[in-house]
C-alpha positions as CSV (number, residue, x, y, z in Angstrom):
1,Q,127.6,93.9,117.5
2,V,124.9,94.7,119.9
3,Q,124.9,98.2,121.3
4,L,122.9,99.2,124.4
5,V,122.5,102.8,125.4
6,E,121.1,103.7,128.8
7,S,119.4,107.0,129.8
8,G,117.1,108.4,132.7
9,G,119.7,108.5,135.5
10,G,120.2,111.8,137.5
11,L,119.8,113.2,140.9
12,V,116.7,112.4,143.0
13,Q,115.8,112.9,146.7
14,P,115.2,110.2,148.9
15,G,111.6,108.9,148.5
16,G,111.7,110.1,144.8
17,S,111.3,108.2,141.5
18,L,113.2,107.7,138.3
19,R,112.8,105.8,135.0
20,L,115.7,104.1,133.4
21,S,115.6,103.2,129.8
22,C,118.0,101.0,127.7
23,V,117.8,101.0,123.9
24,A,119.3,98.2,121.9
25,S,120.7,98.4,118.4
26,V,119.0,95.1,117.5
27,S,115.9,93.3,118.0
28,I,115.7,92.2,121.6
29,N,113.0,89.7,121.0
30,D,115.1,86.6,122.0
31,Y,117.3,88.3,124.5
32,T,117.0,88.3,128.3
33,M,117.5,91.7,129.4
34,G,118.6,93.1,132.8
35,W,119.9,95.7,134.9
36,Y,123.1,95.9,137.1
37,R,124.4,98.3,139.5
38,Q,127.7,99.3,141.0
39,A,128.5,101.7,143.8
40,P,132.1,103.2,144.4
41,G,134.2,100.4,146.2
42,K,131.3,98.0,145.7
43,Q,130.9,94.8,143.9
44,R,128.5,95.0,140.7
45,E,125.2,93.5,141.8
46,V,122.0,92.4,139.9
47,V,119.1,94.6,140.1
48,A,116.4,93.1,137.9
49,F,116.0,90.8,135.0
50,I,113.2,89.9,132.4
51,N,113.3,87.3,130.2
52,S,112.3,86.8,126.5
53,S,108.8,85.6,127.8
54,G,108.3,88.7,130.1
55,T,109.0,87.1,133.3
56,S,110.8,89.3,135.6
57,M,113.1,88.9,138.4
58,L,114.1,91.3,141.1
59,G,116.6,91.5,143.5
60,D,115.7,91.4,147.3
61,S,116.5,95.0,148.0
62,V,114.4,96.4,145.2
63,K,111.5,94.3,145.5
64,G,108.3,96.2,145.9
65,R,109.9,99.4,144.7
66,F,111.2,98.9,141.3
67,R,109.6,97.4,138.0
68,I,111.2,96.0,135.1
69,S,109.5,95.9,131.7
70,R,110.3,95.7,128.1
71,N,108.9,96.8,124.7
72,N,110.3,94.5,122.2
73,A,108.7,96.6,119.4
74,R,110.9,99.5,120.4
75,N,114.0,97.3,121.3
76,T,113.8,98.9,124.7
77,M,114.0,97.8,128.4
78,S,113.0,100.0,131.3
79,L,113.4,100.0,135.2
80,Q,110.9,102.2,136.9
81,M,112.4,103.1,140.3
82,N,110.1,104.4,143.0
83,S,110.9,105.0,146.9
84,L,114.5,105.7,146.2
85,K,116.9,105.4,148.9
86,P,120.4,106.7,149.3
87,E,121.8,103.0,149.1
88,D,120.2,103.0,145.4
89,S,123.0,105.3,144.6
90,A,125.1,103.6,141.8
91,V,125.9,103.6,138.1
92,Y,123.2,101.4,136.5
93,Y,124.2,99.2,133.6
94,C,122.0,97.5,131.1
95,R,122.8,94.1,130.1
96,A,121.6,91.9,127.4
97,H,122.3,88.0,126.3
98,R,120.6,85.4,124.1
99,D,123.2,82.9,124.8
100,Y,126.2,83.0,127.3
101,N,128.7,83.0,124.3
102,S,127.8,86.6,124.1
103,V,126.9,89.1,127.1
104,Y,126.4,92.7,126.0
105,W,126.7,95.8,128.3
106,G,125.7,99.5,128.2
107,Q,128.0,102.2,129.1
108,G,126.0,103.0,132.4
109,T,124.0,105.8,133.7
110,Q,124.5,107.5,137.1
111,V,121.7,107.5,139.6
112,T,122.3,109.5,142.9
113,V,119.9,109.6,145.6
114,S,120.7,112.3,148.1
115,S,119.2,115.2,149.8
């Protein structure tokens, strides 16, 4: 019902920047949006969330480096990633929910931080 499409992943050197975007197939006005990431052999972890009021929450490992934002008019949510570290390498997934009966996920976009 709700499709989420991520983009913006790629290969970047340590210290570099990348901007991820997630476009939803429906209005996201009433949705909490967020990003998760999963590295090989590791549990999926929360990166950041932004609720319908625009209040954001960042994981401890990315505070001060990442910024999450949303543009409801464009049904998009973005993650600006600065000062990237090799440990940031993972598949990044867009997530959306309005209530916990339905949680929607994107297909993921690969971020690789390496020299």
